[in-house]
C-alpha positions as CSV (number, residue, x, y, z in Angstrom):
1,M,0.2,0.1,-0.3
2,S,1.6,3.4,-1.2
3,K,1.7,6.0,0.7
4,N,-0.7,8.0,-1.4
5,E,-2.9,5.3,-2.3
6,V,-6.9,5.9,-1.7
7,I,-8.3,4.0,1.2
8,I,-11.9,4.9,1.6
9,R,-13.8,6.0,-1.3
10,F,-17.4,7.3,-1.5
11,E,-18.9,7.4,-5.2
12,D,-22.1,9.3,-5.7
13,V,-23.6,7.7,-2.8
14,S,-26.8,8.5,-1.3
15,F,-28.9,7.7,1.6
16,K,-32.5,8.9,2.9
17,F,-34.4,7.7,5.4
18,G,-38.0,6.9,4.5
19,E,-39.5,9.0,1.4
20,E,-38.7,12.8,2.5
21,K,-35.7,12.5,4.6
22,T,-32.7,12.9,2.3
23,I,-29.2,12.8,4.3
24,L,-26.6,12.0,1.4
25,D,-27.3,13.0,-1.8
26,D,-24.6,12.0,-4.4
27,V,-21.8,12.5,-2.0
28,S,-18.4,11.8,-3.3
29,F,-14.7,12.1,-1.6
30,S,-11.8,9.6,-1.0
31,V,-9.6,9.7,1.6
32,R,-5.6,8.6,1.2
33,K,-3.5,6.5,3.4
34,N,-2.2,8.5,6.7
35,S,-4.5,11.3,6.1
36,K,-6.2,12.9,9.4
37,I,-9.5,14.3,8.2
38,T,-12.7,16.1,10.0
39,I,-16.4,15.3,9.0
40,M,-18.0,18.8,10.2
41,G,-21.7,19.8,10.2
42,Q,-24.7,20.4,11.5
43,N,-26.8,17.6,13.4
44,G,-28.6,15.7,10.8
45,A,-26.0,16.4,8.0
46,G,-25.1,12.9,7.4
47,K,-21.7,12.7,9.6
48,S,-22.9,9.6,11.5
49,T,-24.5,8.0,9.0
50,I,-21.2,8.3,6.8
51,F,-19.5,6.5,9.5
52,K,-22.1,4.0,9.7
53,M,-21.7,2.7,6.2
54,M,-17.9,3.0,6.3
55,T,-18.4,0.2,9.2
56,G,-21.0,-1.7,7.5
57,K,-23.5,-1.0,10.0
58,L,-25.7,1.0,6.9
59,K,-25.4,0.6,3.0
60,P,-25.8,2.8,0.7
61,Q,-29.5,3.0,-1.2
62,S,-27.6,4.0,-4.4
63,G,-23.9,4.7,-5.4
64,Q,-21.0,2.6,-4.0
65,I,-18.4,2.9,-1.1
66,H,-14.9,1.1,-1.9
67,I,-12.5,0.9,1.2
68,A,-9.1,-1.1,0.5
69,L,-9.0,-4.7,0.9
70,G,-7.1,-4.8,4.7
71,A,-7.8,-1.0,5.7
72,T,-9.9,-0.7,9.0
73,V,-11.9,1.5,10.2
74,G,-12.4,2.2,14.0
75,I,-15.5,4.4,15.4
76,A,-15.0,6.0,18.7
77,E,-18.4,7.4,19.5
78,Q,-18.6,10.9,20.8
79,M,-20.2,10.0,23.6
80,V,-18.6,7.3,26.0
81,P,-21.2,4.8,26.7
82,V,-22.4,4.3,30.7
83,D,-20.6,0.6,30.3
84,K,-17.8,2.1,29.0
85,L,-16.5,5.2,31.6
86,E,-14.0,3.5,33.5
87,M,-11.9,2.0,30.7
88,T,-8.9,4.1,30.2
89,I,-8.8,6.2,27.2
90,L,-6.4,3.1,25.9
91,D,-8.6,0.7,26.0
92,Y,-11.3,3.2,25.1
93,F,-9.8,3.8,21.7
94,K,-8.5,-0.1,21.6
95,S,-12.1,-1.4,22.2
96,A,-13.4,-0.3,18.6
97,F,-11.3,-2.0,16.5
98,S,-11.6,-6.0,16.5
99,E,-7.6,-6.4,16.2
100,N,-5.0,-5.1,17.9
101,I,-3.5,-1.8,15.7
102,Y,0.1,-0.9,15.9
103,G,1.0,2.1,17.6
104,I,-2.3,2.6,18.6
105,E,-1.0,4.0,21.9
106,R,1.4,6.2,20.4
107,N,-0.7,7.7,18.5
108,I,-3.1,8.5,20.8
109,K,-0.5,10.1,23.3
110,R,0.5,12.2,20.1
111,S,-3.1,13.9,19.3
112,I,-3.3,14.6,23.5
113,K,0.0,16.0,23.4
114,C,-1.3,17.8,19.9
115,C,-4.5,19.2,21.6
116,Q,-3.0,20.1,24.8
117,S,-0.3,22.5,22.8
118,K,-3.4,23.8,20.8
119,Y,-5.7,24.3,23.8
120,P,-3.8,24.4,27.0
121,N,-6.5,25.9,29.5
122,R,-8.5,22.7,28.5
């Protein structure tokens, strides 16, 4: 897998809840290996739907989603579920993956350090 290889690609993906509630309408984007991305939007804009599609919990009603062979997608919910409140940060993020992820502890520490330098009073 090369450094610039696309690992996730949404191609003209659409999704509706019922007939009236369009969540995604012909959405296309790609994510390259080692990218750091942010998905932002209002409530109901489709952020959670995109992640549910990446993990296979939802299927697009039209279009295609391509995920590179061997790529994994781990999701940590915005709100920590009550049954996971006692977990360490490391254990919580490890629980997002079905297998061990090499370097996860280093990546978590790097992210926390980055956030602390950007937001020192938090």
